Residue, then its C-alpha position, 0 to 999 in steps of 0.5 A: g195129899s200127893g203130889d210131887g214133894g218139891g221144895g219150898g226151902n229149908a227151915g233151921g230152927d234152935v233147940r234149948p232145953v232148961g238148965r234147971s233141975s225142976p220143969p217150969f211146967s208139968r204139961l206141954v205148951y204150944p203157943l199160937p203158930e207162926p209162919g213155918g212153924l208151931g212156934v217156940h213150944y215147951t216139951l217133956d222128955l222121958g228123962g223128965g228134962a225139958k226143952f224149948g224149940p225149935d223156933v223158925q228161920w229160914v236159911d239158903v245153906i245147911e248149919y248144924s250149929v245153934d246161932a248164938t245171934r238168936a239167944d234173944s228172940f227165943y228168949s223173947a218167944v219163950r217170955r210170951y207165956w214164960p214171962s218170969l223166965p230167967d236171963g241164962a236159964l236156956v241152955p244151947s243144945y241142937c239146931g236142925i233143918r226141917p225141909k218144907l214143901v213151901g218157902p217163906g211168905e208162902p201159904d201152907a201146903d197140905f203133905v205128901v205121900q209117895g209110893e213104889a206108884d210116884h217112884g219105882v221103889a217097892g216097900l218105900v214110902n215118903l212122908f214129906g211136909i207132915g209136921s209135928p205133931r201131925l205125924t207122931s200122932s196119926l194111927a191113919v199116916a202109920e198104917 
């Protein structure tokens, strides 16, 4: 896609690693997507650890602390595919902000690629709205 990269809103999201020595799954787990995101998914890291998240919470104020009041909804999202998740098994870790091209309740938008002709800066390419896993798995975008 192409366009102006206009903002639609910011989606915050908590990430919670599994506080145990052996991960509960040996592969990535992606539930059905939810509005604004992929759903609370499960990923493995290169160090052998595992984490769930992020969830989606539309925010007006940029805040990078984990919201403890969202723990119940986070556990509920994970229990859709891991029903035996023990209480207290997830460790609050970090929160990130994902700028979105469209706001809550709006239909998904295509991504935006801006080059020098759009912004006048030689060698700069802006990539907006290319959520995971599209950007991390697309060799065509990398070229």
